[in-house]
C-alpha positions as CSV (number, residue, x, y, z in Angstrom):
1,M,-12.2,-42.9,-29.4
2,R,-9.2,-41.5,-30.7
3,E,-6.8,-39.4,-28.4
4,I,-4.1,-37.0,-29.3
5,Q,-1.6,-35.1,-27.2
6,P,-1.7,-31.4,-27.3
7,A,1.4,-31.1,-29.4
8,E,-0.4,-33.2,-32.1
9,I,-3.4,-30.8,-32.7
10,G,-1.8,-28.8,-35.4
11,A,-4.4,-26.8,-37.4
12,L,-7.4,-28.9,-35.9
13,P,-10.3,-26.8,-34.7
14,I,-10.5,-27.1,-30.6
15,V,-13.7,-27.3,-28.9
16,D,-13.6,-26.7,-25.3
17,V,-16.4,-28.4,-23.4
18,R,-15.8,-27.1,-19.9
19,E,-18.4,-24.9,-17.8
20,Q,-18.4,-21.1,-18.3
21,Q,-16.3,-20.4,-15.1
22,E,-13.6,-22.8,-16.4
23,W,-13.5,-21.3,-19.6
24,D,-13.4,-17.7,-18.2
25,A,-10.3,-18.8,-16.0
26,G,-8.2,-19.8,-18.9
27,H,-8.6,-21.6,-22.4
28,A,-6.6,-22.4,-25.4
29,V,-6.2,-19.6,-27.8
30,G,-8.6,-19.9,-30.7
31,A,-10.8,-22.6,-29.0
32,I,-14.7,-22.7,-29.5
33,H,-16.6,-22.9,-26.2
34,I,-19.4,-25.2,-26.2
35,P,-20.2,-26.5,-22.7
36,M,-20.8,-30.1,-22.5
37,S,-24.3,-29.9,-21.5
38,E,-25.0,-27.7,-24.7
39,V,-23.3,-30.1,-27.2
40,P,-26.5,-31.8,-28.4
41,A,-28.3,-28.3,-28.9
42,R,-25.3,-26.8,-30.6
43,L,-24.1,-29.9,-32.7
44,D,-24.3,-27.8,-35.9
45,E,-21.6,-25.5,-34.2
46,V,-19.0,-28.4,-33.8
47,P,-16.6,-28.6,-36.6
48,D,-15.9,-32.1,-38.1
49,G,-12.6,-33.2,-37.2
50,A,-12.5,-31.1,-34.0
51,A,-10.0,-31.7,-31.1
52,V,-12.3,-31.8,-28.0
53,I,-10.7,-30.6,-24.8
54,C,-11.9,-30.3,-21.1
55,R,-9.8,-29.8,-17.8
56,S,-8.3,-33.2,-17.8
57,G,-9.7,-35.3,-20.7
58,A,-12.6,-37.2,-19.0
59,R,-15.5,-35.0,-20.1
60,S,-14.1,-34.4,-23.5
61,G,-13.9,-38.2,-24.0
62,R,-17.6,-38.6,-23.3
63,V,-18.2,-35.8,-25.8
64,V,-16.0,-37.4,-28.4
65,S,-17.9,-40.6,-28.0
66,Y,-21.3,-38.8,-28.4
67,L,-20.1,-36.9,-31.5
68,E,-18.8,-40.2,-33.1
69,Q,-22.4,-41.7,-32.5
70,Q,-23.7,-38.5,-34.3
71,G,-21.5,-39.3,-37.5
72,L,-18.9,-36.7,-36.6
73,D,-15.1,-37.1,-36.6
74,A,-13.5,-35.9,-33.5
75,V,-10.6,-36.6,-31.2
76,N,-10.0,-36.3,-27.5
77,V,-7.3,-34.1,-26.3
78,A,-5.3,-36.3,-23.7
79,G,-4.6,-34.6,-20.4
80,G,-7.1,-31.6,-21.2
81,T,-6.4,-28.1,-20.5
82,L,-4.2,-28.9,-17.7
83,Q,-1.8,-30.7,-20.1
84,W,-2.0,-27.9,-22.7
85,A,-1.1,-25.5,-20.0
86,A,1.8,-27.3,-18.6
87,E,3.2,-27.6,-22.2
88,G,3.2,-23.9,-22.4
89,R,0.7,-23.9,-25.4
90,P,-0.8,-20.5,-26.0
91,M,-3.6,-19.7,-23.5
92,V,-6.0,-16.8,-22.7
93,G,-5.9,-16.6,-19.0
94,T,-4.6,-19.3,-16.8
95,V,-6.0,-22.7,-15.8
96,L,-7.2,-23.1,-12.1
């Protein structure tokens, strides 16, 4: 599984796999919301080459492993949304 830092995302599409209440509290601008539990059913909505993010990087790491097993290219965002926000990256809302 590959990992990247928030600063390395560039133009990669971001898929946020946190639960709805976490998403509502704050998320990266432009991210696509697909909760972890819905990824298998919504696999066709996950862009190939996506940067997958959660709160800290643990759940997104599991999702990246799953996506790779499905033949998709994906990378885990190290430190998750907490790191994203700590670096002052663009957010909608704040992170709890």
